[in-house]
Backbone as JSON, one array per atom type, in Angstrom:
{
  "sequence": "MAAAKSAQRRRDLLEATASVISERGLSGVSVRAVAERAEVSAGSVLYHFESFDQLVEAAVRGAIEEFIDNRRSLAEAHTDPVSRLRATIEAGIPEHISDDLRVVYEASAVVRDQARFRRDMTVLLERQVALYTTVIEVGSALGAFTPRMEVSAIAANLVALEDAYDLYLLDPDNWQRDRYLRNTLQFAEIALGCRLIEAPTEPTIEELT",
  "N": [[122.22, 74.31, 127.79], [120.04, 72.89, 128.16], [118.54, 74.89, 129.36], [117.88, 76.58, 127.37], [116.36, 75.01, 125.77], [114.26, 74.57, 127.24], [113.44, 77.18, 127.17], [112.76, 77.83, 124.86], [110.81, 75.85, 123.77], [108.86, 77.3, 125.78], [108.3, 79.18, 123.98], [107.07, 78.52, 121.77], [104.81, 76.91, 122.92], [103.66, 79.32, 123.38], [103.18, 80.59, 121.09], [101.91, 78.83, 119.84], [99.15, 78.9, 121.18], [98.46, 81.54, 121.04], [97.72, 81.44, 118.44], [95.66, 79.38, 118.46], [93.87, 81.31, 119.95], [93.82, 83.03, 117.9], [92.24, 81.73, 115.96], [90.24, 80.29, 117.51], [89.14, 81.7, 119.15], [88.98, 82.95, 122.54], [87.12, 81.42, 124.03], [87.53, 78.73, 122.93], [89.96, 77.98, 123.16], [92.36, 75.73, 124.76], [93.92, 73.16, 127.13], [94.13, 70.84, 125.64], [93.94, 71.69, 123.01], [95.85, 73.48, 122.41], [98.17, 71.87, 122.99], [97.88, 70.07, 121.06], [98.27, 71.57, 118.68], [100.94, 72.51, 119.37], [102.05, 70.3, 118.97], [102.93, 68.76, 121.49], [102.52, 66.58, 124.14], [99.8, 67.0, 126.67], [100.25, 67.32, 129.09], [103.04, 68.18, 128.79], [102.67, 70.95, 127.96], [101.56, 72.15, 130.57], [103.54, 71.96, 132.26], [105.45, 73.69, 131.94], [104.29, 76.06, 132.86], [102.77, 77.99, 135.31], [100.07, 77.54, 135.25], [97.12, 76.95, 133.09], [96.15, 79.24, 132.94], [97.61, 81.44, 133.5], [99.38, 80.52, 130.9], [97.7, 81.24, 129.04], [97.28, 84.24, 129.46], [99.78, 85.28, 129.24], [100.38, 84.73, 126.8], [98.52, 86.39, 125.18], [99.46, 88.94, 126.08], [101.72, 89.12, 124.63], [100.86, 88.77, 122.23], [100.19, 91.3, 122.03], [102.27, 92.59, 122.4], [103.86, 92.21, 120.2], [102.27, 93.65, 118.44], [102.59, 96.0, 119.05], [104.93, 96.71, 118.3], [105.24, 95.98, 115.88], [103.51, 97.81, 114.77], [104.91, 100.62, 115.54], [107.3, 100.16, 114.24], [106.57, 100.03, 111.74], [106.03, 102.72, 111.23], [108.34, 104.07, 112.2], [109.79, 103.65, 110.01], [109.4, 105.66, 107.9], [110.74, 108.81, 107.17], [109.52, 111.27, 106.4], [106.99, 113.41, 107.74], [104.04, 113.33, 106.93], [103.81, 111.14, 105.4], [104.51, 109.21, 107.27], [102.39, 109.16, 109.18], [100.22, 108.42, 107.84], [101.22, 105.69, 107.4], [101.19, 104.71, 110.03], [98.32, 105.11, 110.16], [97.59, 103.3, 108.23], [98.05, 101.23, 108.98], [97.12, 100.74, 111.29], [94.25, 100.3, 110.21], [94.03, 97.38, 108.82], [95.01, 95.95, 105.66], [94.95, 92.95, 105.9], [93.97, 91.26, 109.0], [95.78, 90.26, 111.3], [96.95, 87.42, 112.9], [97.99, 88.46, 115.68], [96.2, 90.85, 115.9], [93.63, 89.54, 116.12], [93.71, 88.39, 118.32], [94.32, 90.22, 120.05], [91.47, 91.8, 119.91], [90.06, 89.46, 120.72], [90.76, 89.49, 123.37], [90.06, 92.04, 124.07], [87.24, 92.06, 124.01], [86.2, 90.51, 126.37], [86.69, 91.36, 128.22], [85.25, 92.91, 130.37], [84.35, 90.84, 131.67], [86.64, 89.59, 132.1], [88.55, 90.21, 134.53], [91.3, 89.7, 134.5], [92.95, 90.89, 131.86], [92.36, 93.3, 131.72], [94.16, 95.19, 132.6], [96.05, 95.01, 130.82], [94.82, 95.77, 128.34], [94.36, 98.11, 128.95], [97.14, 99.23, 128.9], [97.77, 98.78, 126.17], [96.0, 100.33, 124.96], [97.13, 103.01, 126.0], [99.52, 103.14, 124.88], [99.3, 103.05, 122.11], [97.96, 105.19, 121.48], [100.01, 107.09, 122.52], [101.9, 106.29, 120.65], [100.29, 107.66, 118.17], [100.59, 110.12, 119.18], [103.12, 111.06, 119.68], [103.86, 110.85, 116.5], [102.05, 112.79, 115.84], [103.28, 115.29, 117.11], [105.79, 115.22, 116.49], [105.66, 115.88, 113.93], [103.8, 118.17, 114.02], [105.93, 119.97, 115.26], [107.9, 120.03, 112.93], [106.55, 121.54, 111.05], [104.74, 120.35, 109.37], [102.06, 119.78, 110.21], [99.21, 121.25, 111.32], [97.6, 121.33, 114.26], [94.34, 121.08, 115.11], [92.58, 120.69, 117.23], [93.25, 119.68, 120.72], [96.53, 117.65, 120.6], [96.55, 115.11, 121.66], [93.74, 114.51, 122.11], [93.29, 114.19, 119.35], [94.85, 112.23, 118.66], [93.92, 110.27, 120.73], [91.04, 109.89, 119.43], [91.47, 108.74, 116.61], [92.51, 106.37, 117.35], [90.34, 105.57, 118.46], [88.86, 105.4, 116.29], [90.13, 103.47, 114.57], [90.01, 101.29, 116.21], [86.96, 100.81, 116.19], [86.54, 100.72, 113.47], [88.15, 98.22, 112.86], [86.61, 96.62, 114.29], [84.44, 95.75, 112.79], [86.08, 94.74, 110.44], [86.86, 92.24, 111.34], [84.68, 90.71, 110.93], [84.35, 88.73, 107.81], [82.54, 88.98, 105.81], [81.94, 91.79, 105.77], [83.95, 93.66, 104.36], [85.24, 96.74, 103.88], [87.23, 97.93, 103.86], [88.8, 99.99, 102.73], [86.92, 102.39, 102.37], [86.58, 102.96, 105.25], [89.06, 103.38, 105.98], [89.29, 105.49, 104.31], [87.72, 107.22, 105.68], [89.13, 107.79, 108.04], [91.41, 108.85, 107.31], [90.57, 111.36, 106.41], [89.28, 112.24, 108.64], [91.61, 112.87, 110.05], [93.05, 114.66, 108.12], [91.31, 116.87, 108.76], [91.51, 117.36, 111.12], [94.1, 118.06, 111.48], [94.84, 119.8, 109.3], [96.14, 118.88, 106.91], [97.4, 117.22, 103.86], [96.54, 114.06, 103.24], [95.19, 112.14, 101.72], [95.6, 111.53, 98.3], [94.87, 113.5, 95.9], [92.09, 112.95, 93.2], [93.61, 112.53, 89.74], [93.13, 113.95, 86.54], [91.97, 112.95, 83.78], [94.45, 112.63, 81.15], [94.67, 114.25, 77.48], [95.31, 112.18, 75.66], [94.81, 109.49, 77.25], [91.72, 110.16, 77.28], [91.16, 109.86, 74.31]],
  "CA": [[121.35, 73.55, 126.86], [118.53, 72.85, 128.77], [117.33, 76.11, 129.74], [117.67, 77.28, 126.18], [115.56, 74.04, 125.23], [113.05, 74.97, 127.62], [113.0, 78.71, 127.06], [112.25, 77.54, 123.31], [109.36, 75.18, 124.11], [107.72, 78.15, 126.65], [108.19, 80.2, 123.2], [106.36, 77.22, 121.08], [103.66, 77.07, 123.52], [103.23, 80.85, 123.6], [102.72, 80.85, 119.59], [100.65, 78.19, 119.62], [98.14, 79.21, 122.13], [97.69, 82.9, 120.32], [97.29, 80.99, 117.03], [94.37, 78.74, 118.49], [92.94, 82.19, 120.27], [93.41, 83.59, 116.9], [91.58, 80.7, 115.19], [88.87, 79.39, 117.64], [88.49, 82.57, 120.16], [89.06, 82.6, 123.86], [86.08, 80.35, 124.54], [87.7, 77.79, 122.25], [91.05, 77.62, 123.52], [92.06, 74.72, 125.7], [95.13, 72.83, 127.14], [94.4, 69.66, 124.45], [93.75, 72.52, 121.58], [96.97, 74.14, 122.5], [98.99, 70.77, 122.95], [97.48, 69.39, 119.77], [98.88, 72.88, 117.7], [102.19, 72.79, 119.53], [102.82, 68.84, 118.8], [103.06, 68.0, 122.45], [101.45, 66.16, 125.31], [98.82, 67.87, 127.48], [101.24, 67.42, 130.72], [103.91, 69.46, 128.28], [101.85, 72.22, 128.33], [101.48, 72.74, 131.83], [104.94, 71.85, 132.97], [106.31, 75.37, 131.5], [103.9, 77.32, 133.37], [102.34, 77.6, 136.75], [98.73, 76.97, 135.42], [97.24, 77.46, 132.1], [95.57, 80.7, 132.39], [99.19, 82.23, 133.25], [99.9, 80.43, 129.49], [96.96, 82.33, 128.02], [97.73, 85.7, 129.58], [101.11, 85.26, 128.67], [100.26, 84.47, 125.03], [97.59, 87.94, 124.82], [100.28, 90.0, 126.44], [102.83, 88.59, 123.68], [100.53, 89.42, 120.96], [99.94, 92.7, 122.03], [103.78, 93.55, 122.51], [104.08, 92.14, 118.6], [101.21, 94.27, 117.5], [102.5, 97.55, 119.01], [106.11, 96.56, 118.18], [105.09, 96.07, 114.32], [103.32, 99.25, 114.2], [105.88, 101.28, 115.64], [108.33, 99.68, 113.08], [105.91, 100.8, 110.18], [106.09, 104.28, 111.48], [109.66, 104.69, 111.92], [110.58, 103.41, 108.77], [109.31, 106.87, 107.1], [111.03, 110.07, 107.68], [108.63, 112.39, 106.31], [105.92, 113.18, 108.94], [102.85, 113.03, 106.43], [103.94, 109.72, 105.21], [104.7, 108.49, 108.77], [100.95, 109.4, 109.88], [99.74, 107.91, 106.99], [101.44, 104.84, 107.44], [100.45, 104.61, 111.03], [96.45, 104.86, 110.2], [97.06, 102.19, 107.95], [98.47, 100.07, 110.02], [95.69, 100.26, 112.32], [93.12, 99.59, 109.67], [95.17, 96.8, 107.78], [94.22, 94.88, 104.38], [94.79, 91.75, 106.49], [93.58, 91.21, 110.16], [96.67, 89.42, 111.8], [96.8, 86.6, 114.26], [98.14, 89.46, 116.68], [95.21, 91.81, 116.21], [92.67, 89.18, 116.56], [94.11, 87.98, 119.77], [93.89, 91.51, 120.82], [90.16, 91.77, 120.16], [89.25, 88.45, 121.45], [90.87, 89.61, 124.9], [88.82, 93.33, 124.94], [85.99, 91.64, 124.11], [86.0, 89.66, 127.17], [87.74, 92.59, 129.59], [84.26, 93.31, 131.16], [83.9, 89.78, 132.15], [87.37, 88.69, 132.69], [89.84, 91.65, 134.95], [93.0, 89.76, 133.9], [93.12, 91.39, 130.51], [91.88, 94.85, 132.03], [95.5, 96.35, 132.74], [96.79, 94.87, 129.24], [94.06, 96.22, 127.36], [94.79, 99.44, 129.19], [98.51, 99.55, 128.18], [97.65, 98.79, 124.65], [95.08, 101.97, 124.57], [97.62, 104.13, 126.23], [100.59, 102.77, 123.92], [98.66, 103.17, 120.82], [97.63, 106.88, 121.64], [101.29, 107.51, 122.37], [102.32, 106.48, 119.11], [100.03, 108.5, 117.55], [101.07, 111.35, 119.78], [104.64, 111.18, 118.92], [103.91, 111.07, 115.19], [101.54, 114.11, 115.37], [104.18, 116.45, 117.59], [107.12, 115.64, 115.77], [105.04, 116.48, 112.69], [103.86, 119.77, 113.97], [107.27, 120.71, 115.15], [108.51, 120.04, 111.53], [105.24, 122.36, 110.0], [104.0, 119.56, 108.26], [100.87, 119.41, 111.0], [98.65, 121.98, 111.96], [96.49, 120.34, 114.94], [93.01, 121.98, 115.09], [92.32, 120.66, 118.82], [94.57, 118.92, 121.4], [96.51, 116.45, 120.44], [96.18, 113.74, 122.78], [92.17, 114.24, 121.73], [93.43, 113.64, 117.97], [95.51, 110.63, 119.41], [92.8, 109.18, 121.29], [90.11, 109.74, 118.48], [92.2, 107.77, 115.88], [92.53, 104.86, 117.72], [89.05, 104.78, 118.66], [88.27, 104.98, 114.96], [90.52, 102.27, 114.05], [89.43, 100.02, 116.93], [86.05, 100.58, 115.62], [86.42, 99.71, 112.24], [88.73, 96.72, 112.64], [85.47, 95.27, 114.72], [83.81, 95.46, 111.37], [86.9, 93.7, 109.46], [86.95, 90.65, 111.78], [83.72, 89.68, 109.75], [85.08, 88.48, 106.27], [81.24, 89.3, 105.14], [81.73, 93.16, 105.92], [84.83, 93.94, 103.87], [85.08, 97.39, 103.4], [88.54, 98.46, 104.16], [89.05, 100.99, 101.72], [86.12, 103.47, 102.94], [87.22, 102.87, 106.81], [90.75, 103.81, 106.01], [89.33, 106.69, 103.83], [87.09, 108.02, 106.54], [89.62, 107.61, 109.15], [92.37, 109.35, 106.78], [89.63, 112.63, 106.29], [89.46, 112.69, 109.87], [93.41, 113.15, 110.22], [93.25, 115.65, 107.27], [90.49, 117.96, 109.08], [91.99, 117.63, 112.6], [95.85, 118.35, 111.3], [95.32, 120.46, 108.33], [97.31, 118.24, 106.35], [96.75, 116.4, 102.88], [96.81, 112.48, 103.28], [94.64, 111.65, 100.44], [95.69, 111.98, 97.11], [93.52, 114.07, 95.0], [92.15, 112.47, 91.62], [94.18, 113.08, 88.64], [92.35, 114.4, 85.65], [92.72, 112.04, 82.53], [95.06, 113.42, 79.66], [93.51, 114.0, 76.06], [95.38, 110.89, 75.16], [94.04, 108.81, 78.04], [90.56, 110.24, 76.85], [91.08, 109.65, 73.36]],
  "C": [[119.85, 73.42, 127.14], [117.7, 73.48, 129.48], [117.07, 76.61, 128.1], [116.49, 76.13, 125.45], [113.97, 74.4, 125.72], [112.56, 76.42, 127.56], [111.99, 78.42, 125.34], [110.79, 77.0, 122.98], [108.56, 76.53, 124.74], [107.27, 78.94, 124.85], [107.1, 79.65, 121.99], [105.02, 77.39, 121.67], [103.07, 78.42, 123.34], [102.28, 81.08, 122.44], [101.57, 80.0, 119.37], [99.24, 78.47, 120.23], [97.38, 80.34, 121.57], [97.47, 82.19, 118.95], [96.08, 80.3, 117.51], [93.42, 80.0, 119.08], [92.64, 82.61, 118.88], [92.21, 82.9, 115.78], [89.78, 80.5, 115.55], [88.15, 80.81, 118.92], [88.85, 82.17, 121.56], [88.71, 81.43, 124.4], [86.71, 79.23, 124.05], [89.49, 77.4, 122.5], [91.18, 76.67, 124.64], [93.65, 74.23, 126.06], [94.87, 71.7, 125.51], [94.69, 70.42, 122.87], [95.24, 72.92, 121.25], [98.14, 72.72, 122.52], [99.14, 70.29, 121.45], [98.44, 70.59, 118.8], [100.36, 72.87, 117.94], [102.93, 71.33, 119.03], [103.64, 68.3, 120.23], [102.4, 67.81, 123.11], [100.68, 67.5, 125.95], [99.78, 68.73, 128.63], [102.36, 68.24, 130.53], [103.94, 70.6, 128.5], [101.95, 72.98, 129.98], [102.62, 72.45, 132.74], [105.57, 72.93, 133.06], [105.49, 76.13, 132.1], [103.05, 76.91, 134.3], [100.66, 77.04, 136.51], [98.23, 77.56, 134.06], [96.52, 78.81, 131.76], [96.79, 81.67, 132.71], [99.52, 81.9, 131.79], [98.95, 81.5, 128.89], [97.18, 83.6, 127.96], [98.84, 85.88, 129.1], [101.38, 85.57, 127.03], [99.29, 86.03, 124.7], [98.65, 88.86, 124.79], [101.21, 89.75, 125.05], [102.2, 89.04, 122.59], [100.28, 90.96, 120.76], [101.47, 93.67, 121.79], [103.72, 93.5, 120.77], [103.24, 93.0, 118.01], [101.81, 95.52, 117.71], [103.84, 97.83, 118.4], [106.13, 96.88, 116.26], [104.72, 97.7, 113.76], [104.25, 100.65, 114.28], [107.23, 101.59, 114.52], [108.09, 100.23, 112.0], [106.25, 102.25, 110.09], [107.2, 104.97, 111.34], [110.1, 104.64, 110.39], [110.13, 104.45, 107.78], [109.67, 108.05, 107.79], [110.44, 111.28, 107.43], [107.78, 112.41, 107.01], [104.46, 113.06, 108.31], [102.79, 111.65, 106.26], [103.99, 108.97, 106.5], [103.1, 108.29, 109.55], [100.31, 108.4, 109.07], [99.97, 106.29, 107.44], [100.78, 104.14, 108.86], [98.98, 104.17, 111.0], [96.56, 103.49, 109.38], [97.21, 100.95, 108.32], [97.29, 99.68, 110.84], [94.59, 100.0, 111.54], [93.8, 98.89, 109.03], [94.2, 96.39, 106.62], [94.24, 93.56, 104.99], [95.02, 91.57, 108.04], [94.64, 90.04, 110.27], [96.23, 88.8, 113.13], [96.62, 87.61, 115.5], [96.78, 90.0, 117.1], [94.12, 90.73, 116.56], [92.6, 88.65, 117.75], [93.81, 88.94, 120.47], [92.5, 91.87, 120.87], [89.51, 90.69, 120.75], [89.44, 89.02, 123.32], [89.89, 90.99, 125.02], [87.52, 92.8, 124.58], [85.47, 91.2, 125.07], [86.42, 90.45, 128.41], [86.59, 92.44, 130.76], [84.0, 92.16, 132.19], [85.11, 89.02, 133.07], [88.62, 90.14, 133.27], [90.82, 91.27, 134.52], [93.19, 90.2, 133.2], [92.68, 92.81, 130.31], [93.09, 95.83, 131.82], [95.99, 95.96, 131.39], [96.36, 95.87, 128.18], [94.33, 98.01, 127.62], [96.49, 100.18, 128.72], [98.18, 99.47, 127.13], [96.89, 100.19, 124.51], [96.33, 103.14, 124.8], [99.13, 104.04, 125.24], [100.49, 102.65, 122.38], [98.48, 105.06, 121.01], [99.18, 107.73, 121.76], [101.87, 107.67, 121.52], [101.85, 107.27, 118.19], [100.35, 109.99, 117.8], [101.85, 111.74, 119.42], [104.56, 111.52, 117.91], [103.47, 112.62, 114.97], [102.53, 115.18, 115.93], [105.23, 116.39, 117.05], [106.82, 116.15, 114.24], [104.76, 117.93, 112.49], [105.07, 120.42, 114.17], [108.06, 120.82, 113.99], [107.44, 120.8, 110.56], [104.58, 121.77, 109.34], [102.37, 119.31, 108.91], [100.27, 120.7, 111.67], [97.19, 122.02, 112.95], [95.66, 121.65, 115.38], [92.45, 121.72, 116.48], [93.64, 119.9, 119.26], [95.33, 117.7, 121.09], [96.49, 115.21, 120.59], [94.78, 113.65, 122.49], [92.37, 113.93, 120.39], [93.56, 112.38, 117.83], [94.56, 109.53, 119.31], [91.55, 108.87, 120.05], [90.35, 109.07, 116.94], [92.43, 106.57, 116.06], [91.32, 104.36, 118.07], [88.38, 104.53, 117.49], [88.52, 103.85, 114.26], [89.96, 100.97, 114.75], [87.76, 99.73, 116.32], [85.95, 100.09, 114.26], [87.28, 98.46, 111.89], [87.64, 95.86, 113.64], [84.82, 94.87, 113.66], [84.65, 94.75, 110.48], [87.0, 92.54, 110.1], [85.87, 90.35, 111.1], [83.99, 89.69, 108.37], [83.88, 89.07, 105.47], [80.93, 90.9, 104.86], [83.06, 93.8, 105.58], [85.2, 95.26, 103.26], [85.99, 98.42, 103.88], [88.91, 99.83, 104.09], [87.91, 102.3, 102.26], [86.36, 103.49, 104.17], [88.44, 103.35, 106.82], [90.63, 105.38, 105.58], [88.76, 107.86, 104.87], [87.97, 108.51, 107.58], [91.16, 108.8, 108.65], [91.39, 110.9, 106.77], [89.34, 112.89, 107.52], [90.77, 113.74, 110.28], [93.1, 114.81, 109.5], [92.57, 117.18, 108.19], [91.15, 118.45, 110.33], [93.32, 118.09, 112.36], [96.09, 119.26, 110.4], [96.42, 120.11, 107.39], [96.5, 117.3, 105.0], [97.32, 114.89, 103.1], [96.45, 111.75, 101.89], [95.04, 112.12, 99.23], [94.41, 112.31, 96.39], [93.64, 113.42, 93.83], [93.02, 112.82, 90.84], [93.25, 113.01, 87.64], [93.13, 113.52, 84.77], [93.24, 112.89, 81.47], [94.54, 113.32, 78.4], [93.97, 112.78, 75.72], [94.59, 109.62, 75.68], [92.03, 109.01, 77.51], [90.32, 109.77, 75.21], [91.88, 108.32, 72.8]]
}
């Protein structure tokens, strides 16, 4: 019972830490802020982790895992290769920037000065590229795609595009998700010789009249 309660408290603290990072950034996360969000004492925060840095690092790592797992689940929900690729791209340039994605970008923004996040960011990049690579290779084997450059390069470019566009989308005053999504889909169409964007339909006579 005590072990289960302690494990739950750790999960609560990790969620609270990720929430604070998403809202205030890494520069705004503190023992007091996490304690207030989790509705516990400051001493309780430090009791369950060796250090506050360890808590922050675990929260970032958990956000990355959640982000990747969600993307994989969304992709695997589609059996058609083209639909799967489009769903993967749409998840990478989302309509709503999730807390997990905000945490990911907070960590990536400071990785130059805080080496503790470097390995996590490397793993994140590798797993995102691997996800795209698998989607493309399976689709190619099924005849849905005809890659016009190395699959690994296509996958890496898709990740680079979504990462760049998501940085813009973090700014609420620069919300052009539809344009960013279309640009990325167009690259995938050219690189893979497939149709991801539906052609506009011609209006019927009834609609014109």
